[in-house]
C-alpha positions in Angstrom: -0.1 0.0 0.0 2.5 2.3 0.8 4.5 1.7 -2.6 1.1 2.5 -4.5 0.8 6.2 -2.5 4.7 6.9 -3.2 4.0 5.9 -6.8 0.8 8.2 -6.8 2.7 11.1 -5.0 5.4 10.8 -7.2 3.2 11.2 -10.3 1.1 14.4 -8.5 4.5 16.0 -8.1 5.8 15.5 -11.4 2.1 16.5 -13.0 2.5 20.0 -10.6 5.9 20.6 -11.5 4.7 20.3 -15.4 2.0 22.6 -14.6 4.2 25.1 -13.0 6.7 24.9 -16.0 4.0 25.5 -18.4 2.4 28.4 -16.7 5.9 30.1 -16.2 6.1 29.4 -19.9 2.8 30.9 -20.5 3.6 33.9 -18.2 6.9 34.9 -19.8 8.9 33.6 -16.7 12.6 32.2 -18.1 11.0 32.2 -21.3 14.1 34.3 -23.0 17.3 32.6 -24.0 20.6 34.2 -24.3 20.6 34.9 -28.1 19.3 37.7 -30.2 17.0 35.4 -32.1 15.2 34.7 -28.9 15.6 38.2 -27.3 14.7 39.8 -30.4 11.1 38.0 -30.3 9.9 39.6 -27.0 6.7 42.0 -27.8 7.3 45.5 -27.6 5.5 46.6 -24.2 2.5 48.2 -25.3 2.5 51.6 -23.2 5.7 52.8 -24.7 4.1 52.7 -28.4 1.1 54.4 -27.0 3.5 57.0 -25.0 5.1 58.5 -28.4 6.8 61.5 -26.7 9.4 61.4 -24.0 11.9 63.7 -21.9 15.5 63.1 -21.8 17.6 65.0 -19.4 21.6 64.9 -19.7 22.6 66.4 -16.1 26.1 65.9 -14.5 29.3 67.2 -13.6 29.7 68.7 -17.1 27.0 71.1 -16.2 29.6 72.9 -14.0 31.8 74.1 -16.7 29.0 74.5 -18.9 30.8 74.7 -22.1 31.0 73.0 -25.7 29.3 69.8 -24.5 28.5 66.9 -22.1 31.9 65.7 -23.6 34.0 68.5 -21.8 36.4 66.2 -19.7 37.6 64.2 -22.9 37.6 67.2 -25.2 39.8 68.7 -22.8 42.1 66.2 -21.3 41.7 63.6 -24.1 41.8 64.7 -27.3 42.9 68.0 -25.8 41.2 70.1 -28.0 42.3 73.9 -28.4 39.5 75.5 -27.5 38.8 73.5 -24.0 42.4 73.8 -23.1 42.5 77.7 -24.0 38.8 77.9 -21.8 40.3 76.3 -18.8 44.0 78.2 -18.6 41.8 81.3 -19.0 39.2 80.6 -16.0 40.7 78.0 -13.8 44.1 77.9 -11.9 46.9 75.5 -13.0 46.5 72.1 -11.5 42.6 72.1 -11.7 41.0 68.8 -12.2 37.6 67.6 -13.7 37.1 66.0 -10.4 37.2 69.5 -8.7 34.0 70.7 -10.8 32.1 67.8 -8.7 32.0 70.1 -5.4 30.3 72.8 -7.6 27.7 70.9 -9.0 25.6 71.9 -6.1 21.7 71.3 -7.3 20.6 73.9 -4.8 17.8 74.8 -6.8 16.9 71.4 -8.3 13.2 70.8 -7.1 11.9 67.4 -8.8 8.1 68.1 -8.3 8.8 71.6 -10.3 10.7 69.3 -12.9 7.8 66.6 -12.9 5.3 69.5 -13.3 6.9 70.8 -16.4 7.1 67.5 -18.2 3.6 67.0 -17.7 2.7 70.3 -18.9 4.9 69.6 -22.0 2.6 66.7 -22.8 5.2 63.9 -22.5 4.5 60.2 -21.1 8.0 59.4 -20.1 10.9 60.9 -18.5 14.4 59.5 -19.4 17.3 60.6 -16.8 21.0 60.2 -17.3 21.9 57.8 -14.3 25.4 58.1 -15.5 27.2 59.9 -18.5 30.5 58.7 -19.9 32.4 60.6 -16.8 31.1 57.8 -14.9 29.6 59.8 -12.2 26.3 58.6 -10.8 23.4 60.6 -10.1 22.2 58.0 -7.5 24.8 56.8 -4.2 25.7 53.5 -6.3 27.7 51.4 -4.0 30.2 50.7 -7.0 31.1 54.5 -7.8 32.5 55.4 -4.1 33.1 59.1 -3.7 32.0 60.0 -7.2 28.6 59.9 -7.2 25.8 62.7 -6.4 25.6 61.3 -2.3 29.1 61.6 -1.8 30.0 65.0 -3.7 28.4 67.7 -4.9 24.7 67.7 -4.0 24.8 65.2 -1.3 21.4 63.8 -2.2 19.8 61.1 -4.3 18.9 62.8 -7.3 17.7 60.0 -9.6 15.8 58.8 -6.6 14.0 62.2 -5.9 13.3 62.6 -9.7 11.9 58.9 -10.0 9.5 59.6 -7.4 8.1 62.5 -8.6 7.6 61.6 -12.0 5.8 58.7 -10.8 3.7 60.8 -8.2 2.2 62.6 -11.2 0.2 59.4 -12.1 1.0 60.8 -16.0 4.6 59.9 -16.5 6.9 56.7 -16.9 10.2 57.3 -15.4 13.3 56.0 -16.9 17.3 56.0 -16.9 20.1 56.5 -19.8 23.3 54.5 -18.3 26.8 54.4 -20.3 28.4 51.2 -20.0 32.0 52.7 -20.9 33.7 55.5 -18.8 36.5 57.4 -20.5 39.1 57.4 -18.1 38.2 54.3 -15.6 41.0 52.3 -15.0 39.3 49.1 -15.3 38.1 49.6 -18.5 41.2 51.4 -20.1 42.6 48.0 -18.7 40.2 45.8 -20.6 40.6 47.8 -23.6 44.3 47.5 -23.8 43.7 43.9 -23.6 41.7 44.0 -26.5 38.5 43.4 -24.5 39.6 39.8 -24.1 39.0 40.1 -20.2 35.9 41.9 -18.4 37.1 43.1 -15.5 35.2 46.2 -15.8 32.0 44.4 -16.9 32.2 42.1 -14.2 33.4 44.6 -11.3 31.4 47.5 -12.7 28.7 47.6 -15.0 26.9 44.3 -14.0 26.8 45.1 -10.8 25.9 48.7 -11.0 23.0 48.1 -13.6 21.6 45.3 -11.5 21.6 47.7 -8.2 20.2 50.4 -10.7 17.1 48.0 -12.1 16.5 46.5 -8.8 16.4 49.6 -6.5 14.8 52.1 -8.9 12.9 49.9 -11.2 13.2 52.3 -14.1 10.9 51.1 -17.5 13.2 52.5 -19.8 16.7 51.4 -19.7 18.7 53.6 -22.4 22.4 52.3 -23.2 25.0 54.1 -24.5 28.8 54.4 -24.6 29.3 50.5 -26.4 31.1 51.5 -29.5 34.3 50.3 -28.7 33.8 47.0 -28.0 31.5 43.9 -29.1 28.4 42.7 -27.4 30.1 39.6 -26.2 32.4 42.0 -24.1 29.4 43.6 -22.3 27.8 40.4 -22.1 24.5 42.0 -23.6 22.7 38.8 -24.4 23.1 37.7 -20.7 22.1 40.7 -19.3 19.2 41.1 -21.4 17.9 37.5 -20.5 18.1 38.5 -16.8 16.1 41.9 -17.4 13.4 40.2 -19.4 13.3 37.0 -17.5 13.8 38.0 -13.7 14.3 41.6 -13.2 11.8 43.4 -11.4 10.4 45.1 -14.2 10.5 42.2 -16.9 7.1 42.6 -18.3 7.4 46.4 -18.7 11.0 47.6 -19.3 11.8 48.9 -22.9 15.5 49.0 -23.8 17.5 50.3 -27.0 20.0 49.5 -29.6 23.3 50.3 -28.1 24.6 47.3 -26.4 28.0 47.1 -28.2 29.6 46.7 -31.7 27.0 45.1 -34.2 23.9 45.9 -32.3 23.2 49.4 -33.2 19.8 49.4 -35.6 19.5 45.5 -35.0 18.7 44.8 -31.6 16.6 45.6 -28.7 13.0 47.0 -28.0 13.4 49.9 -30.1 16.1 51.0 -32.4 18.1 54.8 -32.0 20.4 53.7 -35.1 22.1 57.6 -34.6 21.7 60.4 -32.6 19.1 62.9 -33.7 17.7 59.8 -36.2 14.6 61.0 -38.1 14.7 58.8 -41.4 11.4 60.5 -42.6 10.1 57.1 -43.8 8.1 54.0 -42.0 10.5 51.6 -40.5 10.1 48.0 -40.1 11.0 48.0 -36.2 9.9 50.6 -33.5 12.1 53.5 -33.5 13.1 56.4 -31.5 14.5 60.0 -32.3 16.4 61.2 -29.6 17.1 64.6 -30.3 17.9 67.8 -28.6 16.3 71.7 -28.4 19.7 73.0 -28.5 21.1 71.7 -31.6 24.8 71.8 -30.7 24.8 69.9 -27.2 23.0 67.6 -24.8 24.5 69.0 -21.4 23.7 72.5 -20.7 26.3 74.9 -21.9 26.6 78.9 -21.3 27.9 79.4 -24.4 24.7 79.0 -26.4 23.2 81.1 -28.7 19.6 81.9 -29.6 19.6 80.6 -32.9 21.2 77.1 -31.4 17.8 76.2 -30.1 14.9 74.7 -32.1 11.8 77.0 -32.6 8.7 75.8 -31.6 7.5 75.3 -34.9 11.0 72.9 -35.5 9.9 71.1 -32.3 6.4 69.9 -33.2 7.5 69.5 -36.8 9.9 67.0 -35.7 7.5 65.5 -33.4 5.1 65.0 -36.4 7.0 63.8 -38.5 8.7 61.1 -36.2 5.2 60.0 -34.8 3.9 59.8 -38.6 6.7 57.3 -39.4 6.3 55.2 -36.4 8.7 56.6 -34.1 8.6 57.8 -30.6 10.4 61.3 -30.0 12.6 61.8 -26.9 13.2 65.5 -26.5 16.5 66.4 -24.6 17.2 69.5 -22.2 19.8 70.1 -20.1 19.8 71.4 -16.6 22.0 73.9 -15.1 24.2 73.0 -12.4 22.5 74.5 -9.6 19.6 72.4 -10.9 17.3 74.4 -12.9 16.1 74.2 -16.5 16.5 77.1 -18.6 13.4 79.1 -19.6 13.9 78.6 -23.3 13.4 75.1 -22.7 10.8 75.5 -20.6 9.1 77.6 -23.2 9.7 74.9 -25.9 8.0 72.3 -23.7 5.0 74.2 -22.5 4.3 75.2 -25.9 4.4 71.7 -27.2 2.2 70.9 -24.4 -0.5 73.3 -25.7 0.0 71.8 -29.1 -0.6 68.2 -27.9 -3.7 69.2 -25.7 -5.6 70.3 -28.8 -4.0 67.9 -31.0 -2.8 65.1 -29.0 -5.8 62.6 -30.4 -3.4 62.3 -33.7 -0.1 61.7 -31.5 -0.9 59.5 -28.6 -2.0 55.7 -29.2 -1.9 56.4 -33.1 0.0 54.1 -35.8 1.4 55.0 -39.3 -1.4 55.2 -42.1 -0.9 53.7 -45.5 0.8 57.2 -46.6 3.0 59.1 -44.3 3.6 61.9 -46.3 1.0 63.7 -48.7 2.2 63.4 -52.3 1.0 66.9 -53.1 1.7 68.7 -50.3 4.9 67.7 -48.5 4.2 69.3 -45.4 1.4 67.7 -44.2 1.7 64.3 -42.5 -0.6 61.6 -41.5 -1.5 59.2 -38.8 -4.5 57.2 -38.0 -5.6 56.1 -34.5 -5.1 52.4 -33.1 -8.5 50.6 -33.7 -10.1 53.8 -35.3 -11.7 51.2 -37.9 -15.5 50.4 -36.9 -15.6 47.2 -38.9 -19.6 47.4 -38.1 -19.8 50.8 -39.9 -16.9 50.3 -42.0 -15.9 53.9 -40.7 -12.0 55.2 -40.2 -10.3 58.3 -38.9 -7.3 59.7 -40.6 -5.5 62.6 -39.2 -3.6 65.1 -41.6 -1.2 67.4 -39.9 -0.3 70.6 -41.9 3.0 71.7 -40.8 2.9 75.1 -43.2 -0.2 77.3 -43.1 -1.6 77.7 -46.6 -1.5 81.6 -46.6 -1.9 82.1 -50.2 -4.6 80.1 -50.5 -6.1 79.2 -47.6 -6.6 75.7 -48.5 -4.6 72.3 -48.8 -4.5 70.0 -51.7 -4.5 66.6 -50.3 -2.9 63.6 -52.9 -3.6 61.1 -50.6 -7.4 60.5 -51.4 -7.5 60.4 -55.1 -9.8 58.4 -56.3 -11.2 57.8 -52.6 -13.2 60.8 -53.0 -16.9 59.0 -52.2 -15.5 57.6 -49.1 -15.0 60.9 -47.2 -18.2 61.5 -44.7 -16.8 64.6 -43.0 -13.6 66.9 -42.7 -13.0 68.8 -39.2 -10.0 70.6 -37.6 -9.0 69.5 -34.1 -9.6 72.8 -31.8 -12.4 74.2 -34.2 -15.8 73.2 -34.0 -17.5 73.5 -37.4 -16.8 71.2 -40.3 -14.5 72.2 -42.8 -15.5 72.8 -46.5 -13.8 70.7 -49.3 -14.3 69.6 -52.5 -12.9 66.9 -55.3 -10.1 67.5 -57.8 -8.2 66.1 -60.8 -5.3 64.8 -58.3 -7.0 64.2 -54.8 -8.9 66.8 -52.8 -8.9 70.6 -51.6 -9.4 71.4 -48.2 -10.8 75.1 -47.1 -9.2 76.0 -43.6 -11.0 78.3 -41.7 -10.4 81.8 -41.6 -7.0 82.9 -40.1 -8.4 85.3 -37.7 -10.7 82.5 -35.9 -7.7 80.3 -35.6 -5.6 83.0 -34.0 -8.4 83.8 -31.5 -8.8 80.0 -30.6 -4.8 79.9 -30.5 -4.4 77.2 -32.9 -0.7 77.3 -34.0 2.4 75.8 -34.9 0.8 72.7 -36.9 -3.1 72.3 -37.9 -5.0 68.9 -37.8 -7.6 67.7 -39.9 -9.6 64.8 -39.1 -10.8 62.6 -42.0 -13.7 60.8 -41.3 -13.7 58.1 -44.0 -16.8 55.6 -44.2 -18.5 52.7 -46.9 -16.1 50.8 -48.4 -12.7 52.2 -47.3 -9.8 49.8 -47.1 -9.3 48.7 -43.5 -5.9 47.6 -44.1 -3.1 49.8 -42.2 
């Protein structure tokens, strides 16, 4: 009898174990293998594609000299670029080191809640902070960066933790981090490089422990890697890290990662592709992508030597947003705060202007997807999107948004070639923010849509770009 019971118990244990393994597989637990084929099969978390608009923040010790760019240290003491050497000799005493800047990285005016409020007003849906740039200085009290982090020197605060809490407290923003894999002058990294990256002292002793600390402590939902280009992904153990991140980390179901994980990964692997800085191809891409760009055209970090013409205008910023989203991308808009922790008024103005525009035109941006056409064939300043799930298959109705980046001053009307031979399917055309339906008529090569009087649009503060909402019905094809 005991043998029978033992046999039955064994069967139950095996069955239970099989069920657990099956459930784990269904839930995505330990699903991914350390191969790019397996890792690239992970579905993109829905929140990221819906969000469309993010804020990038480059903030570190480089905000103290605030000159040239965030690459100040390497330009000064690495390549010894003449203008940086001259700047230091003209303004600082002999023997001054880059580390000496850290004590002046005071952040005394940094208010995480004020930053988060500004980002909400911008209309952004996620925020990405440089947790560590190529200089190696961490904005959180890393256990692996003694004496070179925001708690030990400078602000004496957990800057990253404060911003993460404030961003999440808004209830409207998702928090993420940028992390530089390499550090210009880290002796462990330099040693590995001198050994042709055949050893991994820096990766095993610094990168992996620090990344795991960052992920488990702050649980970011964007991990934006950088500084990977000198070594192959095998050196960084990128595939092994992704396997842990997607299978076992506390953010395994929601985190998104980019494509900068070693030579040969750019524009090929990761949840979204960046391909290059300020990447905006202007055509539809096969894989989800992101346009990481700067309002200050010449720098990611704060710089006191910036000129007015170096900053994108509001019209240019919104144009960049529209063309990016039309082609299936997200846009990550960078600001560089001052060493005291403030965001210059010119950055704030551009972001608030964008937020006002998105408040009216957000239906054409958030939760949208590319349409059959991205750019109009007749009017090149018109770009298209369509809402996800906009098709009502019962009534065969669909919504298309046509966003005009240039106002048609000469004719007060716009020609749309994308609707040639489909005129009978147009049920109505309106403009977002304007309540009255617009007049339109067919032409030989499309349709002509009449804009409302310009003084009416000005009264309603409809500026920068104008979104036509085109409702299609009858037999309009429902495929994307």
